[in-house]
C-alpha positions, 0 to 999 in steps of 0.5 A: 396587444391582441394576444394579451387581451385574448389571454386575459379573456381566457383566464390564462396566466402571464408568460414568464419574463425572459430569464437570462442565464449567466454563463459560468466560466469554468476556471482552468486548473493550471496546476493540473495541466502543468503536472500532466505536461511535466509527466509527459515531458519527462516521458518523451525526453527520456524515451527519445534520448540517445542510448544510456551507458551500461551499468558495471558491477564490481566484478566487471559484468556489464548490464546494458539498458535497452531502448525498452528499458529506457522507455520503462524508466520514462514511464516509471517517472510519468506514472509517479508524477501523475499518481502523486499529483492525481492529475487524473483518477489514480486508476486512470493513470494505471490504464495509461501505464498499459496504453503507453507500454503498448503504443511505444513498444516498451512491451507487448499489449498482451504482456502489459495488460496481462499483469492487470489480472496478476494473482496479487491483484486478485488477492487484493480484490478478495481482501476488499470483498472480505471488508465488504462482508464485514460491513454488510453483516454488521461485524464491522460495527460490532468490532468497532464498538468493542474496540472503543469500549477498551480504548475509551474516549480519548482520540489519541488512544483510539488512534493507538488502538487502531495501529496496534490492532492492525499491526497485530493482525499483520503478524498472522495474515497478509498485511493486505488482508489485515488492512481490509479487515480493519478498514471498515472498522475504522470507517465506523469509528470515524463516523462517531467523531461527529464530522460526517464525511469531511476530512479531519486530522483524526480521520487522516491519523486513523487511515494513514496510521492504519496503512503504516502500521500494517507494513510495520506489523508485517515485517515481524513474521513470515505470514505478514507478506510474501516478501519474507519467504521470497527473500529467505529463499534467495538468501538460502540460494546464496548462502546455503542457510535457512532463516527460521520462522522464529529467527525472523521474529527475533530480529524484527519484533523490536523494529516493527513495534518500535516503528508502530509507536513512532508512527503514533507519536508522529501522527500525534504531533503532525496530525493531532486530532481536533478533539482530545476526546469524543464526549459521551462516546462510552454511553453512545457505544453502549447504546449502539451495542444494545441496538445490534443485539446478539451475533447473527448467523451471517456474522458467524459465517463470515468469521468462520470463513475468514478464520479458515482462510487465515489458518490455511495461509498460515499453515502454508509455511509448515505444511508442504502439501499446502505450499502449492496452493496460491494465496490469491486462490485461497482468499478468493474461496471466501469471495465465492462462499459469500456470494454462493450463500448470498451474504453478498449480492450484486449490489456489493459487487458494484460497490467494490472500489475499482479505482483502487483495484485498477491502481494496483493493476497498474502498479503490477504492470509498471513493476513487471515492466521495469523488471522484465526490460532490465531497467530495475537491475540497471538502476540497482547496479548503478546505485549500489556501485556508488557505495562500494568503497563506502564504510559498511554502515553507509553501504548497508543503508544505501541498499535499504534506501534503494529497496525503500525507493523501489518498493514505493513503485514496484512489488516489494518482492521484486525490489528485493529480488532486484537488489539482493543478489547484487548487494550480496555480491558487493557485500563480500568485497566490503566484508559485510555479513549477508544476514545484515543485508537481508534483514535491512532490506526486509525492514524497508521493503515492508514500509513504503510510506510515500506512494499509494502504490507502494503497498495495498494497505496504502491504497485501501486507506486512500479509499476513506477519502480522508487524505489526498495522494499528495498528503500521503506523500508529504507525510511519507517523506519524514516517516521514511527518514525516521525509518532509516534512522531507526534502522541505523540504530539497530544496525550498530546497537540492538542487532549485534546485541541479539547475536546478528553477524554484521561483519565477516570474520 
């Protein structure tokens, strides 16, 4: 009481009443825990299983599966479950891939983590930096507004325009670079939809469509991805015949563009944008274009750098002296130039989506792990011998399906390198021409629609935060089935009409 009177006499305020803060109990995410344990369960059960039987090809050659190979398959399943259900950030799952290889002696730590800086990963890094340069200089908005002036206000046509531009660019440059170029443009377009950063069906259509279209466009020329030249090299080694630059386009053009329009139809049905049109978009775009003003020196510099990189990579197919240059080194030249000229600064370096870079680092590591331990070859032989007595079309589709499954987990070049030699040997017994094996494999290797790690454009699209890995997976399953159906139609009708040999005489 005395203390209260003293406070009143001194003019001090009353102390606040005791505030009781209720403890908020954090809800346990049982679904996440279930999938963490499911992945670990698959790993430990397979890892500690007794030795599995050898795979045997039609010639009687045995392909044993080592303990390291069995461990690679176990890790392959763990990573797949954790990636699809995103129990931890996808980049952290990639770190787990390296850690598990080292701790369980599947591969040495040096080998496991060296793949995290593979040239392919650095190519993706360089492609992402190109996208940052486009955004920083304002080129992104300028290109987005130009595109919107052409396609108009209808959301379905905007999505189609995005798919066509992405697929077209993938004819001329690596599909990773095409996706990295288009991605910031689509971010600018999506911002005009009027829903902020909230995921929408329109946003999902734009970015999932971009990823799918990049793959579809990349199969049409040798410039779209490394898988084409690599497969052509293997084909020559086996048959002694070269695949010409325009020969590839002759057979793949209709498949690739047919898939682009089927992707658009699928997205229009199952991810139909909430709005049919974006009202007032044309007027808004005109105003925004005026605000941008004339093209700046920085924008012109970025365009010149990117065009130079694309030209050099394109000429590699024709100029022998340029073939020695690594594609990632060429791409990283633009990165160096952007920072040397201060087009980009430390801020942009800190803005790089390292989660996506780590995702591909882990994908390279598990891919090489399956390859180097012999696990992938063991799986390929076991898969393909199941169809050695099947009709030719079933056998060819089985090869394409195997490549499709594998390319969702490992490098598509590796998926072809594993399956093509085995399938070409079996094809001889069935009287199937090697050409059809090559082209069918290239079609599915270019379109991994199911997992984010299947191709760099998938991971780049994920950075939009418009969809989850689970949503990508769920839309990828029906799209993969559509792809196999389209391939079957081409095998029995269009490719024979174009002169492709199907059966050996």
